DOTI-24806 format. One record per residue (C-alpha): residue number from 1; residue in one letter; z, y, x. Coordinates in steps of 0.001 Angstrom, whole numbers. Layout:
<atoms>
(atom NUM, 'A', (Z, Y, X)) ...
</atoms>
This chain:
<atoms>
(atom 1, 'M', (12555, -34306, -145171)) (atom 2, 'K', (14982, -35863, -143438)) (atom 3, 'V', (15814, -39727, -144418)) (atom 4, 'V', (18973, -41658, -143800)) (atom 5, 'I', (18471, -45045, -143336)) (atom 6, 'A', (21554, -47479, -143831)) (atom 7, 'I', (20785, -50808, -143788)) (atom 8, 'D', (22322, -53506, -143594)) (atom 9, 'S', (21362, -56841, -141393)) (atom 10, 'F', (19009, -59148, -142892)) (atom 11, 'K', (20867, -62650, -141885)) (atom 12, 'G', (19002, -64684, -139700)) (atom 13, 'S', (15903, -62460, -139005)) (atom 14, 'L', (16896, -59106, -138604)) (atom 15, 'S', (19659, -56672, -137509)) (atom 16, 'S', (20880, -53854, -138912)) (atom 17, 'L', (19294, -51300, -136082)) (atom 18, 'E', (16119, -53881, -136344)) (atom 19, 'A', (15737, -53066, -140147)) (atom 20, 'G', (16491, -49390, -140289)) (atom 21, 'R', (13852, -49356, -137116)) (atom 22, 'A', (11321, -50924, -139267)) (atom 23, 'A', (12295, -49013, -142664)) (atom 24, 'A', (11386, -45477, -140033)) (atom 25, 'E', (8358, -47408, -139136)) (atom 26, 'G', (6816, -47125, -142434)) (atom 27, 'I', (8420, -43548, -143224)) (atom 28, 'H', (6633, -42544, -140496)) (atom 29, 'R', (3553, -44267, -141367)) (atom 30, 'V', (3598, -42111, -144997)) (atom 31, 'F', (5449, -38904, -144112)) (atom 32, 'P', (4658, -38459, -140005)) (atom 33, 'D', (6708, -35105, -140012)) (atom 34, 'A', (9850, -36517, -141988)) (atom 35, 'E', (12921, -36900, -139424)) (atom 36, 'T', (14747, -40228, -140073)) (atom 37, 'V', (18549, -41025, -138890)) (atom 38, 'I', (19161, -45100, -138503)) (atom 39, 'R', (22763, -45464, -139759)) (atom 40, 'P', (23589, -49319, -138887)) (atom 41, 'V', (26251, -50881, -141357)) (atom 42, 'A', (27566, -54301, -141643)) (atom 43, 'D', (29821, -56086, -144408)) (atom 44, 'G', (32943, -57666, -141823)) (atom 45, 'G', (30497, -60424, -140954)) (atom 46, 'E', (27405, -61413, -138605)) (atom 47, 'G', (26167, -58562, -137259)) (atom 48, 'T', (29154, -56116, -137132)) (atom 49, 'V', (30023, -55846, -133704)) (atom 50, 'D', (26416, -54833, -133099)) (atom 51, 'A', (26043, -51997, -135804)) (atom 52, 'L', (29685, -50603, -134554)) (atom 53, 'V', (28318, -50704, -131044)) (atom 54, 'A', (25055, -49082, -131790)) (atom 55, 'G', (26560, -47139, -134250)) (atom 56, 'L', (29249, -45284, -131837)) (atom 57, 'N', (27313, -45353, -129106)) (atom 58, 'G', (29233, -48124, -127374)) (atom 59, 'Q', (28681, -50994, -124939)) (atom 60, 'L', (29224, -54370, -124800)) (atom 61, 'R', (31505, -55793, -122192)) (atom 62, 'E', (33173, -58911, -120821)) (atom 63, 'T', (36174, -59897, -119708)) (atom 64, 'E', (38081, -63439, -118919)) (atom 65, 'V', (40696, -64430, -121479)) (atom 66, 'T', (43249, -66833, -122584)) (atom 67, 'D', (42226, -69331, -125506)) (atom 68, 'P', (44899, -70741, -127477)) (atom 69, 'L', (45033, -73295, -126069)) (atom 70, 'G', (45729, -71818, -122916)) (atom 71, 'R', (42177, -72191, -121638)) (atom 72, 'K', (40155, -69416, -119764)) (atom 73, 'I', (37658, -68102, -121505)) (atom 74, 'T', (34957, -64911, -121443)) (atom 75, 'A', (34935, -63170, -124513)) 
</atoms>
Protein backbone atom coordinates (compact mmCIF):
# COMPACT_ATOMS: atom_id res chain seq x y z
CA MET A 1 0.00 0.00 0.00
CA LYS A 2 1.29 3.46 -0.88
CA VAL A 3 -0.05 6.51 0.94
CA VAL A 4 0.63 10.09 -0.12
CA ILE A 5 0.37 12.51 2.79
CA ALA A 6 -0.23 16.18 1.93
CA ILE A 7 -1.23 18.17 5.00
CA ASP A 8 -1.09 21.93 5.51
CA SER A 9 0.45 23.20 8.75
CA PHE A 10 -1.43 23.52 12.02
CA LYS A 11 -0.81 27.18 12.78
CA GLY A 12 1.33 27.67 15.84
CA SER A 13 1.75 23.98 16.61
CA LEU A 14 2.93 21.79 13.69
CA SER A 15 4.57 22.57 10.38
CA SER A 16 3.31 20.81 7.27
CA LEU A 17 6.30 18.47 7.37
CA GLU A 18 5.84 17.71 11.09
CA ALA A 19 2.13 16.98 10.55
CA GLY A 20 3.00 14.69 7.64
CA ARG A 21 5.56 12.82 9.72
CA ALA A 22 3.02 12.36 12.53
CA ALA A 23 0.46 11.01 10.05
CA ALA A 24 3.06 8.66 8.56
CA GLU A 25 3.90 7.36 12.04
CA GLY A 26 0.21 6.62 12.69
CA ILE A 27 -0.16 4.86 9.34
CA HIS A 28 2.89 2.70 10.03
CA ARG A 29 1.47 1.66 13.40
CA VAL A 30 -1.57 0.21 11.65
CA PHE A 31 0.05 -0.81 8.35
CA PRO A 32 3.75 -1.49 9.07
CA ASP A 33 4.51 -2.36 5.44
CA ALA A 34 2.87 0.74 3.96
CA GLU A 35 4.99 3.06 1.87
CA THR A 36 4.36 6.67 2.88
CA VAL A 37 5.30 9.73 0.85
CA ILE A 38 5.11 13.11 2.58
CA ARG A 39 4.47 16.16 0.41
CA PRO A 40 4.38 19.38 2.45
CA VAL A 41 1.79 21.93 1.29
CA ALA A 42 0.96 25.51 2.19
CA ASP A 43 -1.66 28.10 1.28
CA GLY A 44 0.69 31.05 0.90
CA GLY A 45 0.74 32.02 4.57
CA GLU A 46 2.76 30.81 7.50
CA GLY A 47 4.94 27.84 6.59
CA THR A 48 5.00 28.39 2.83
CA VAL A 49 8.76 28.86 2.61
CA ASP A 50 9.40 25.79 4.76
CA ALA A 51 7.00 23.71 2.64
CA LEU A 52 8.73 24.80 -0.56
CA VAL A 53 12.19 24.11 0.83
CA ALA A 54 11.17 20.65 2.04
CA GLY A 55 9.16 19.77 -1.06
CA LEU A 56 11.87 20.81 -3.48
CA ASN A 57 14.84 19.56 -1.41
CA GLY A 58 16.05 23.15 -1.21
CA GLN A 59 17.99 25.01 1.40
CA LEU A 60 17.56 28.29 3.24
CA ARG A 61 20.23 30.91 2.70
CA GLU A 62 20.79 34.29 4.30
CA THR A 63 22.14 37.37 2.58
CA GLU A 64 22.43 41.06 3.31
CA VAL A 65 19.82 43.23 1.60
CA THR A 66 18.56 46.79 1.86
CA ASP A 67 15.14 47.47 3.40
CA PRO A 68 12.73 50.14 2.04
CA LEU A 69 14.42 52.77 4.21
CA GLY A 70 17.90 51.97 2.90
CA ARG A 71 19.08 50.10 6.01
CA LYS A 72 21.11 46.93 5.58
CA ILE A 73 19.38 43.86 7.02
CA THR A 74 19.80 40.11 6.79
CA ALA A 75 17.09 38.31 4.87
